[in-house]
N, C-alpha and C positions, 0 to 999 in steps of 0.2 A: 307567352309561353315559350319554353325552350325544349328542343328535342335532345334527349340523352340516349346515346348509343352505347350499349353494354358490350362486354367482350364476346358474348355469344351471338352478337348481331342483332339482338332485340332492341327496339326503339320505343321509348316512352316519353310522354310529354309531361312537363312539370312547370310550375309557376316560375317566372324569371326571378333570379336571386336565391333560388333554393341552394342548399349546401349538400355536399356529398354525405354528410352525417345524417341529414334529414332524409335523404334518399335511402340510406341504409336502414333507418328506422322504419320507413314505409314498407320495406321488404321484410325485416325481422328485427325485433329488439335484441335478440341474441347476436345477430350479425353486427349490429351497431356497436355493441360492447367490444367487439374485436377490431373495429376499424381504427387505424392509426392515422392514415392520411389517404389521399386519393391521387390517381393519375388522371389528369384532365388534358385531353388532346396531347398525350405523351409527356406532359410536364407534371412533376410531383407538386401537389397543392395541399394546403391545410384542409382537413375534412370539414372545417367550419367556415371556409371561404365561399362567398356567394358565387354561383355560376350564372352568368348573364347572357350567354349565347349558346347556340346549338353546339354540343360537345360530345366527344367520346369519353367514357368514364370507366375507370377500373378502381374498385375499392381495395385499398391496401391494408393488409393485416401483418402480423408478425411473420407469417409464412413467406411473404415476399421480401426480396432484397430491398426494395424501395421503402417498404414499411419499416424495416430495421433501420434504414438510413434516417428516416424521420424520428424514430424512437431514440437513436443515439445522438442525433443532432440536438434534440430537445434535452437529453440528459446532460450534454455539454453545457447548455444554458443553466440547467439546474445546479450543476457543479459550480459554475461561475457565480450564481446567486449565493451559494454557500460560502465560497471564497470571499466574496465581497462583504458578506455579513460577518465573517470571522476576522478578516484583515481589511478594515476600511481604508480606502484610498488606493487600492490596487488598480492596475490598468490592464486591459485585455487586448491581445492581438487577434488571433483567430482560434476558433474552436470547432473543427469539423469532426465527423465520424472518421475512423481510421480507414484509409483507402484499402479496399480489398481485404479487409480484416474484421475483427470484432472490436466493438467499443468506440471510444472517442478520446479526444484530448483537447486541452486548451493551453495556449501559450500565454503566460501571465508575467507581468512586471510586478514583483512583490516588494520592490524597493530594497531595503536592507535586510528583510527577513529571509532566512534560509529555511526552506521547508524541510520537515522531518517526517519520519514514519508515524510518529505520534500525531502530527498535524493531519495526516491522511485519515487516521481513525476518527478524529474530531470532525473532519469534513464529511466523512461518510454518515456519521450520526446526524449532522446538520442537514445533509441532503435528504435523508429519510424523513426527518421532521418536516421539511419543506414539501416533500412529495405527498405526505399524508394530508396536507392542506388542500390538495387537488385544485391548485390555482390554474385558471385557463391561460393558454398561450395566446396573447392578443396581438394581432397584426395591425400596424398603423402605417399608412402611406404618409410620407413627410417630405417637405421640400428640402432641397439641398442646403439652402440658406439656414433653415431651422435646424437641420441636422448638424451643420457646422457650428452653429451657435451653441447647441446643446453640448457638444464635445469640447468646444473651446472653453466653456464655463467649467467643465470637469477637468480641464487641463490634460486631456487624453490625446497625446500626439499620435498614438497608434491608430485610433479610429479616424482621426483627422487625415492621416496619410491614406487610409483606405478610401475615404470619401473623395479624394482628389480625382480618382479614376472612375467615379460613378456619375452617370448622367442624371440631371434633374428630371423628376417624373418617374424614376425607376428605383427610388430609395424607400426602404421600409425599416421600421423599428419593430421589435417584438418585446413584449413585456409579460413576465409572469411573476406574481407576487410583488416583491420590491425591487426587481431587477429588470432593467431595460438595456437592450443591445441593438446595435446596427446589424441587420440580418435580412437576407432575402428569403429565409425559410427553406423548407416547410417545417412545421412542428406538429406534434400530437395535440389532441384537443386539450388535455390538462395533465398536470404533473402526477395525478393519482395513478396512472397506468404504470408508472415506474415503481416496481415493487421490491426489486432486489438490486443492491448497489455494492460495487467493489472498486475502490481506487487502487490500481495495480502497481503503478510505479511513478517515479519522478525522474526527469531528465533535463538536460540543458538544451536549449534550441536558440540558435542565432535568429534575431529578427530578420524576416524575409529569407532565411536560409543562408545568409551571407556572413561569413566569419569575421568580416570587418565591422559588423554591427554589434549592438549590445546583446549579451546573452540573456534570454528570458528563461523562466521556469516552465517546463512542460509537464503537466499532470495528465497521466493516462488513467482511464477508467473504463469500466464495462457495466452495463445494466441489463436486466432481463425482466420480463413480465411476471416471472415466478422465481421463488428461491430455489426450487428444484433444478431449473435450467441453469441458474448461476452456479450451483454446486457442481453440476456435471461439467460446466465449462472450466471451472477452477481445477477440477480433477484432470481434465485434458491438458490444462496449462502446466500442471506439475509433471505430467508425463512428457510434455514437450520440452521442459527444462532438461530432463534426463537425455533427451534426444537432440539437444542443441548441437548443430553441426560445428560450431566453433569449439565447443568442449570436446566433442568426439574427434574433430580434426586434429586437435593437439594430442589427445590420448593415443590415437592410432597412427600418428606420424604422417598425416596426409598432406598438410601444407603449412607454410609459415609466412609471416610478413615481418618486415624490418624497416625501421624509420629511415635508415640510410638508403634503402631502395626507394621508398616512397609509399604514401598512403594509397590503399586500394590496389596495390600491385602484388599479386600472389606469386609466391615461389613454391613450386610443387616438390615435395620431398620424394624420395624413392618410392614409398608406398603409394602416394598419390599419383605418381607418374605411371605406375602399373595400372591403376584404375583408368586413367586417361587413355592408355594404349588399348585397353580392352574395349572401352567405349568407341574408340576410333575404328578398331577392328570390326565391331558390330556394324557401325555406320557404313564402312567401306564395303563389307560383304552385302549389306542390304541394298546399297545404292548401285553396286555393280550389277546385281540381278535386275534392278529397275531401270537399267540403261543410262546411268549417269556417267559422265566423263570427268575425271579428276583434274584439277588445275591448282597452281600455286601462284599467288600474287604478292607484290611488294607490300611493305608495311607503311610506306609513305607515297604521296602523290602530289602533283602540282595543283595549285589553287584553281587553275582553269578547268580541271576535270570536275571538281565539286561545284563550280559555277554552272557547268553544263548539266550536271545531274539535278541541280536545284537544292542540294543539301546546304549550299551557301546561297542565301543567308538563312534559310529555314532552320537549319540544324546547328548553326554556328556556336550557340551557347553550350552545346554538348561536345564540342570538339576542342582538342588542345590548341593553344595559340600557334600560329604559323611560325616556321623558321625560314630564314632567307638564305638561299644558296645560289651563287652565280646570278644575282639579281632577280631570282624567281622565288615566289613564296611556295613552300611545301607544307603539307599538313600530315600529321600522323593519321593513318587510315582509321576512320570511325565506322565504316561499313564496307562490305565487300562488293556490293552491287556494281558500282561504276567500273571497277576493274574487270568484272565478269562481262559487262557490256562491251568493253574494249576487246576482250578475247573473242566474243561472238562476232564482232565487226572485223576481226583480223583477216578472215577469209570469206569469200563469197558464199552465200547460202541459197539453197533452193528449197521449195516445199518438201522435197524428198529428205532434207536434213532435219526437218521439224517433226516432232518436238525435239529440241536440242537442249540437253540437260547438263549443266556444269555444276560440279560440287567441290567444296573446299572446306577443310577445318581451318578457317581463316582467323588470324589474330587481328583484333580491332581494339582501338583505344577510345574510351569515352571519358570526358571530364565530368565526373559526378561531383557534386558539392561534398565537401569533407563531412558535413553533418549528416549526409545521406548514406555514407559508406557503411556497409554492414556485412562483416564476415565474407563469405563467398557469394552472398546474394546481391550485393551492390558493390561493384569493383570498378577499377579504371582500365584494366587490361582484360579482355575477354577472348576466349578461343571458341569460335562459333561453328556449329554444324550447319554451315550455310550452303545453299544451292539456289540456282536460278534456272527456270524452265522457260524457254522461248517457244511459243506455240501459236497456231492459228486460232481464230475464234471457234472454229468447229472442233478443235482438239481440246479447248479449254476445260470443258466439263469433265472429260475423262482424266485429264492431268490433275485437276484440282481434287477430284475424287481419289485418285491414286495416292496423292500426298496425305489426305486424311486417313486412308487405309494404312499407310505407313505409320502414322501416329498410333493407330489402334494396335498394330502389331507390336510396337514398342511398349504400349500400355500393358499388353499381355505378358511380355517378357519380364517386366519389372513389377508385376502384381499391382498395377494401378487400376483399381476397379471403379473409381468415381472420377469423372472429368466433365467439363462443359466447355464448349467453344463460345467465345465472346465475339460476335460479329460486330466489328466497329465500323460505323458509318460516318460520313462527313456531315457537316452542318452547312446548309445552303447559304446562310447569311455570312459565311466566312470564306466563300470562294474568292480567289485572288489574294487572300491574306494568309490564311492558314492552309488552304487547299488549292490545288491546281484548278484554274477557272475553266472547267469543261463540264457544265451541268448535265448534258445529255450522256456523256461517257460515265459520269458518276452513277446516274440512274441505271444505265445498262449493266455496268459491271457489278453493282450491288445486287441487282436482281439475279445475275448469273451465279454469284456466290450463294445467295439465299436458296436458289433452286437446287443446287448441288447438295446443300446441307439437308434440305427437306427430303429430296429423293433418296439420300443415303441414310435417313432416319438417325442422324447424329444430333444429340442434345445440344441446343445452342440458345443463347439469348442475344438480343440486339441492344447495342448501346450507341447513343448519338455522340457525335463530335469527338471521336477517338480514333478516326482513321489515320493512316499514313497520309502525307501530303499528296502522294501520287496515286492513291487508290484505296479501296476498302481492304480491311485485314481481319484475320481471325486471331485472337489471342487465346492460347490454349491454357485453360485453368485446370490443374490437377490437384487431387487431394491425397494426402498421405494416409496411412492406415489408421491414424488417430484423428483424421478429419481436418488437418491443417491444410489451408489452400496455398498453392504456389502457382505463379505464372511460369509455365515451362518454356513456351516458344511462341512463334508467330508464323502465320501463313498469309502472305499478302498478294494482292493483285495490283499490277502496275500498268496503267494505260498511258503513262506520260513519258517515262524515260526512254522508251524505244524511239519515240519521235525526237526527243532531245539529242540522243546520240546517233540519230540517222541510221538506226538499225533496219535492215531490209532483207527480204528474201524474195526470190523469183517465184511467181505463181505458175501453175500449169499452162496458162495462156500467155506466159512471158511478160506479165506485168510485175511491178514491184510493190510489196506491201510491208507494213510494219508489224512485227509480231507482238502479241500480248506477252507479258512477263509475269511469272509467278515467283515470288521470293518465298523460300521456306527454310525452316530450321527445326526439324522434328525433335532433336535432342537438345535444342537450345544452345547454351554454352557449357563448357566443362565446369565453370565456376558454379553457376546456379544449379545445374543438374546434379553435380556431385554433392553439393550442399543439401539438395532435396533427398538424394539417396541415403546419405548418412542419417538424416532424420527419419526417413521412411522405414529404413531397416534397423534403426537404433544402433547403427554401427556394425550390426551383424550382417555384413555383406554376403551375398550368395557365393558359392564356391568359385564360380567362373570369374567373379569380380574381385575376390579377396586378394589383397597383395601377397599374403602368405597363405597357401592353401592347406598345407600339411606340416605338422611338427612331429618329428621322430623323438620319442622320449625313452632312452635306455634307463633301466632301473638302477644300474651301477656301471662302473667302468668295465666290468667283465664282459659286457654285451655291446661295447662300442663298435667292435669290428663288424658284427652282424648289422648293427644299426646303420653303419655307413654303407654297407651293401644295399640295404633297403633304400637309403637316401639316393644312391646312384640310380637304382631302378626307377624311383619316382622322377628324378630329373631327366632320365632318358625318355620318359613319357611326357616331357614338357609340363610336369606338375611343379608348381612353385613350392619348394620344401626346404626345411632347415632341420638341423639336429640340435637338441639341447643337451650338450655334454658337460654341463656344470656339475660339480660335486654336491648336488642338492638331493634331498629325498624326493621320491617320485610324487608324493602329495603336493609338495611345493611346485614342482614342475607343471603338474596338471593345473593347479590354481593359477599360476602365472600365464599359462597358455589360454585358459578360459578368459582371463582378464583381457588378453590381447585379441580376443574374439577370432581365433584361428579356427576354421571350420572343422578340421580333423586332427586328432592326435593318434599316433601309432605307438603303443607302449610295448616295450621289448624287455623281457626277462628270460629266465632260464627255460621256462616252458615254451615260449615263443621260438627261442633259438633251436631247441631240440626238435620242435615240430615244423620248423621253417615257416612260421606264420607271424602275424602281428595281431595284437589286441587293439581293436578300433574303438575310439571314443569320438562322439560327435558333439560339437559345441552346443550347449544348452539341452542336449538330449541324453548324454551319458554313454554308458557302455553298450556297444553294439555287438560284442562277441569277437572271437578270433576268426581271421580269414587268411587264406593263402595270399602272399604278397601280390601275385599277378591278378588274382580275383579282385582285390581291393583296387589295384591300379586300373583295371578295366572298368570297374564301376565308377571310379572318380573321373576318368577320362570321358565316359558317357555323360555324366552329370555336367561336366564342363562344356562338352560339345553341344549339348542340348540347351545350355544356358538356363538350367532350372532355377526358378526365382528364389528358392530357399524354403 
């Protein structure tokens, strides 16, 4: 018999070899119909896989993220089966669920065939046909020798390459219908649960993400348990296209890129620079009130500093290659923390100086693979709302809580109603490889972070093996008004670099101790956050953030002089304003200003001049009536000062 512990703490005994699906059926047939997979001792398993030892068990349905993971992973295999049936002889690389998104993809070598939209339609129909067969996903453990033989006979160099790094005894195949693949799982019980299918796009993807390798065809798709859910998702997708930050960024003159400058290197146009300055103003005001000290650090540093911090070799793949100057190797700055640690160490510190908070909108450079670059979301030069807090263990909870409260304040300002904190933990079996080898400190700091989150009643989920190499971290996941998920920023605990940099403070009893370090970036980077804001607001930025806040529209040249007086009044109140003095009809001027998403229009004709007023129109809301100029100015200034979200 095996003891099964359920999420509510209940323990039941079952015969050895029972499956999660059988357990679900023993509880309720209705529950069993919803089960897609299971979490067994924290690992996602097939619901049909036997359980042979005492275990904790959570049944996974569509409502859980891990349930969706198994569903979309299985859908990728279903798509591969359809592709192989339609184009015999194709070869497959990898086909995972989309990370932190919806759906799945598969990278495929189609030989000489170039995939078309018509092909996607055919493949969707084939997938639906195969799904209706309700073929089970069958797991088979296989020796490395037999796996190598199987893919050698198929002539599949991609799977053979994957097998090189797999240990014998840990290799599994999965088969559904006529398709077999090298895979560790998990999968749903059968193809029949996949009811609604849409293949969304085709892209090129270099093998292993390396542009020096062959380009494969990547097919993206999404599936749902019901057609209604698919329809709702596709509707959201259409709305997302309208809100694409790359499209809006060009239309609103926010940023540009140029091949002569380089891939992933953003140039901010005047309008985008205004948005940056407003965000920095918000951050500086907030951080000043919270007791932060501002610093500025260089864009390069010697190799020795990154060896001390541990970023070399852990982070080398994400850093630009070194340059040699005066016989020394220098790197472009990929992170601000080592520089801040040096500033902390520049002057002696006592317990009276702690917590010591350093803040900087620091410029960092990350070498992202060219195939992973994406608008403002994945770039190679980033401007980060970075800060580091040096504190005692006794101060940690209050400081970490204050950082989370700062996040929540920003959420309120930007109208972010849905968010979740991802508590990223280490993996004990990777200590000394991926993570600093301090098992007791890992356990202590992870529990410290968990306790603050629980006490603060902040929504969070735990994920294994995603911590920073020097400590646990929180990744802040936010959702736009249409439900799209974005990774905003990170909040990290560092128990390692303080010792590496010999950072110390004097205690009340005149001893020296090493401070704990909190790395935080509540507004993330300008690049990612502005990309989010453009999509969140659909380009309709709130008044305080809008590059141009007011447009003055005289009906004809007769009213230009009064219009310019109004413009001067606006500018004297630090309102960003322009005048449209083109010889166009007022209807055209209004339409053009609406298209430019300017929050306010002030229309001036004979009546307005005679009454010394302005007719006010609000973007997307229309006519608000006539106001005295100073009354409008006072209202606009108050809206800007209070940072009304729109």
